[in-house]
N, C-alpha and C positions, 0 to 999 in steps of 0.2 A: 504494500500500500504506500504509494508516494503521497507526501503531504506538502501542500503548497500554501505559503503565507504570502498574501498580497497586501503590501502597504499597511501592515498590521501596526496599530497604534493604541496605546493605553495611557490615558491621562486621568490623574486623580485630582479632585478639587483641593484647593489650598486649605490648610488648617489655620493659616495665619490670616485672620480677617483684615489686618491692616494692609499687608502687601497684596493679598488676593492672588498671589502667583501660583499657578497650577503646577503640579508635579508630573512631568512626562516620564513614565516608567519604561515605556517602549515606544520608539519613534520610527515609523515608516519602515518596518522590517519586512523585506521581500526576499523570499528564498524558497526553493523547491527541494525538499528532502527526498532523495531517491528511495525507491522501494527496497526494503530489506536492509537498509544501512543503519549503522549506529552513529548518531550525531552527538557530539559533545558541545553543549552550550557552556561557555567558559567566560569567567570574568570575576571581578571583585564583588564583595557584598554591595547590594544596591544598584547593580548594573542593569537589572531588568530580566535576568535569566529565569528566575522562578516565576515572575509575572508572565513571561512568555509561555512557560509550561502550563500555568493555570489557564491561560487563554486557549491553549491547545486542548486541554482537558474539558473545558466548558465550565470550570469553577468560577471564572470571571468572564465578563463580556467585553469585547474590545470597544474602544471609543471610535475607531475607524479601521477600515481594511476588512479583508475576507480571509477565511480559512477553508481549505478544501482537503478532503480525504479522497484521493483519487479524483473522480469527476464530481463528487458530491460536495456541495456547499454546506458545511456544518456550522457556520458562524453562529446561527441562531438555534442550533439543535441543543437540547438539554444534555448535560453531562452524561446522564444514564443511558442516553440513546446513541452516543458517539462510538461506542465499542472500543474504549480506551482502557488500558490497565495502568494504574497509578501507584507507584511505590513512594511513600513519604519518608522524609528524613528520620522521623521518630518511630517508624514502622507501623504505628497505629493499629496494633493487634488488639483483639478483644480479650482482656485478661481472664474473663470467666469461662472462656471457651477453650477447648483443646486445639491442638494444631490442626487436626482433621476438621473440626467444626469451623475454624477460621478459614481454612481453604475452601470448604463447602459453601460458605456464606454467600458469595456472589452467585453461585448456581441456584441456591434456594430462592433467590429473588427473581428468577426468570419467570416470565408469564407467557400465556398464549402459546403460539407455535414453537417458541423457544424453550418451553418448560420441559425438564428432563425427568426421567424416572429415577428412583433412589439408586438403582443399580448403575445407571449411566453416570449419575453424579459421583458416586464412589469411584468408578473407573477413572473418570477425569481427574478427580482429586489425587488419586494415587499416581496417575501418570505425571501430574504436575510435581508431586512430591519427589518422585524418582528423578525427574529432570534436575531438581536442585539438591538431590541426595539427602533428603530428610525423611524417607519413608519409614525409618525405624523410630521416629519421634512422634508419631501421629496421636498418641494418647496423652502426651504431656501438655501442660499449660505453659503459656509464655514465660511465666516467672521461673520455670524450671529449665529454661533455655539460656544459652550464652547469647551475647549480642550478635555474633555471626549466624547462629541458628535462627534467631528471631528475624534477621534480615532475609534469610532464605525462605522462611514462612511467608513473609510479606511479598516476596517475589513470586512464590508459588500461587498465592492468592490472586495476584495480578494476572498471572499467566493462565489460570485454570479455565477462563472463558475463551482462551486463544484470541486476545484482543487484536483489533486492526493495527493499533499503535500502542507501544509501551512507553510510559513516561516515568523517569526516575529522577526524583528530586533529592540531590545530595545523599544518595543511599549509603555511602560508606563513611560518612563523616564521624559517626559515633563508634567506629571500630578502631582497635589499636593498629599500629603500623603493619605488623606482620599479617594480621587477619585482613586488613584492607587490601594488601597485595594479593592474597589468596582469593578474596571475594571478587576483586575486579577481574581476575583471570576467569573465574567461574561465570561472571556476568557476560563476558565476551563469548565464552563457550556456549552458554544458553542462547544468547542472541543469534549466534551463527547457526546453531542447531535448529532453532525455531524459524529463523528468517523473518522475524517480526521487525518492522520499522521501529526504531527505538531512539528516543531523545533523552540524553543523560545530562543533567545539570550538575555542575561542580565549580568550586572556586580553585580546585587543586589542578594546576596545569599538568602535573605529572600523570594524574589519573586520566585526564581527558586525552592526552597525547598517546597514552599506552594502549587504549582500547577503542578509540573512535576512528571511524572511517573518514569523517570530516569533522573539523572543529569550527565553531562560530565564536569569535572573540568579541565580547561586548563591553561597552563602557558608557555609563550614564544613559542607558536605554538605546544607544546607537550601536549598530554593528560596525566593528572596526575592520574585520577581515574574516573571510571564509576560505577554507581550503583544507587539503590533506595536512595532518599534523606536521610532518617533516618539512613540507613545502612552506608552511607558515613560519616555522622556526628558521628555515634557511633564507626566507625572503619576506621579512616583516614589512607591512605597509607603512608603519609609522613607529615612533619612539615608544608609545604605550604598548603596542604589541611586542616589540623587541624586549622591553623590560619585563613584561608579564610572563613570557615564555622562557624557560631555561632554568636549570639548577646545576651549579650556582647561577645567579642572575647575571645578565650581561653587564660588562663594565662600561661606564659612560664617562666620556671626557669632553671638555670644551676644546674646540679647535677651530681651524679655519682652512679654507682652500685658497691657494694662491698659485696661479700659473700651472695648474695640473698637479700640484703637490698638496698633500694633506699635512698640516702642521699641528702638532700637539705641543704646546709651549713654544719654544724656539726651534724645535727639531722637526725637520721634514721626515715623516715616518713612513709615507707610502705614496706611490704614484697613483693618482686618481684621474686618469684621462676622461674627458667628457663632462666633468663636474665644473660648474661655474664658480668663479671666485665669490666667497661668502663665508660668514660665520656659521659654524655647524656644531651640532652635538655628534660625537663620535661614539658609536657602540661597538665594542669588541667582545665577542664571545670568549668565555674562559679558555676554550680550546684553540683560540686564534693566535696565541702567543708562542713564539719559537725562541727558546734561549739562544742567544747569539752574542758573543763577545764584541762583535762589530755592529750590533743592532742599534737602530737610531732611537728607539724608545728606551729611555733610561729611568728606572724606578728605584726607590729606596727599598731595600729588602728588609722585611719584617720577620720572616721565618718561613718554614715549610711545614706542611702537614702530609704525612705519608698515608696513603689510602690503599696500599697494596699494589695494585696494578698501575695506579697513577700517583702523581704528587701534586698537591695544591701549593703553589707558590703564592705567599701572601706578601704584598708590597704596597707602596703608596706613591702618589704622584700629585704634585700641586694642582694639576689641571683635572684631576679625577673628581667626578661628582660623588662617587662612592667613597665611604670612609677608608675602605681598603680595596685593593685590587686582587682578585683571585684568578690565577692562571693555572689551568690544568695541563700538565705535561706528563709524558711517559716516565715511569719510575726508572727507566734505563738512563735518563739524563742525570748528570751529576751537577748538583747545585752547591756552590761554595758558600756555605752559610756564614763564613767569617768575613766575606766581602760585604761592605755596607750597601752596595748597589748591584743591580742586575739589569742587564740589557736584553731587549727583545727585538726581533724582527716580527713582522705580522703576516698572517695568511690573508690575502685580499678577500677571499670568499667569506671570511668570518668578521669582516669589518663593514659596518653600515654607517652611512652618513644621513643626518636628519637636519632639516632647516631649523635654525636656532629659535625662530619665533613660532612657526606653525607646527613643527615636529613632524612634518611630512617627509617621506623618504627622498633623499637626493641620490639620483642614479650616477654611477660611474662605471666605466669598463674595467672589470677585474681581469686584466690581461695576465 
């Protein structure tokens, strides 16, 4: 089931009677979600991603724009008639019901031609439980389950009706780090196995990039960039996207372009043919630094952090926006920690220029 958003907008009235300024939660969002794909809605708190999910589910009505499931306009269709499965951040399980009863609940509310026999409902419930690997827990109450098990019950309950669209609202945020990693792998397996079009909301860029077919990066209700996770990481549209994606985060410097050369401080650190002379913000991915005794970028060495396969070189520079600069290099490199400075040359493909005032991307040829 492909899902199409056409100029989707949600505006809330102002709570401040003096200013009367409305709050635009989602602004003119247009996008077609391909059939059977997992889409990650990504952005900081308050960016509009959960509002978008609520508009898709029918829990909220848009101020403007249309929503289509396939060729069907569902904009004014009640939530219960849209055929969506929704998994909430807090799981929202019924505490007095067993796992089996929680999973059965959506099926018991079916009426008319969709109504199922008791045997059919049990078969579907156990099929959903097997899919998320909780079939041995069916007699337990939610209070007897771990957080990860409760999450699986919530997913099974959403899947039991085989919805046209599955919506996940920050489903992993309450889990510990190891369980979060395991569960996100399970989510991808389940989505691939069922082929259900899925929208996954998260503020965790690592989660979104690891399991999504496409990511949508949002800020203040406005879509900043849409694309495959690696493509967005390698080719950010603006400084916000570049900063939001990546762990450790991108290193940002103030700089300028003069005569096809990028200057950070007084040093010409990179050829940037095709870029006009201007003041710029310079983003350098942590993996974009090459230790080089002849390198043009000279930083003050603070120390190193050994991470096994890699080394994180921690340094500072007067032109750096970040308090410290983190450079990820291979552990095979030897760093002289007794030297107060370290020099780098740069990988052109890992260096991004942005206009100082608009923060829009400034293109150059990475020869």
